[in-house]
N, C-alpha and C positions, 0 to 999 in steps of 0.2 A: 712017625707025626706026632705031634703034641699039639691038639687044638685047646685053648681057652677062649673061656667067655666070660664076659664082662657086663654087667648091669650098669647103667649111667642112668642116675636120677639126677631130676633137675627140678628145685623147689622155687616158686615164684620168687620168696622173700631171696632167692639168694641172687636172683636176676636183677634185685633193685626194682621190680614191679609193684605200681603204685597201687593195683586194684585190690591185693592184699591188704595194705595197710586201709584202704577207703573203707572196704568191707567192715573190718573187725570195727574202725569209726562208726561205722552204721549200727552194727550190732550193739558197741556199749552204749551209744546213745539212747536206742531200743530199749536197754533193759535197764537205764537209767530211767526213764519214764515210764517204765512199767511198774518198780519200787516207789515212784513219787505216786503213781495213781494207786496203788494198793496202801501204800503209806496214809495216803489223803482218804481213802475209803475207813481204813480203821480208823482213824480221828475223829471221822464222822460219827460212827457207828458208837464210839467212846465218849465222846463229850456229849452233855446232852445241854438242854436250855436250861434245867432245873439247878445246873451246878456240880450236882452226884455226877459221881462217873459209872459208868456201864461198863465194867470188868467181864459182865457173862458176853456182851457183844464181840469182845476181841478173838474169841475163840472161833469165831464164825468166818473169820476173814483168815484165808491162808497166805503169808508170805514168805517166798522162798529166800533164802540165804543170798546176800548181794553178790555178784559174779565178779570175780577179780579183775581189776585196771587190765585192760588187753588181752583177757582170755581169750580172744577171737582170736588172735594171732597163733595162739598155740593148734586151733584146729583147720589152718592151713596146709 
């Protein structure tokens, strides 16, 4: 007698579960908000009222690279 086993995997995207898309949209929205906030902080530090750019202040703000569009879908 030969016994065989099969592993069956079910992914949420395969069953058209909308929760993955909603989660991905929320994550991407939050990533864009974080990018806008950090960019605004950088601009406020660099642009001075005197008109001269404070380029040394640009090193104090860490802006990570922008995430790829719909990158959260790959994490599901």
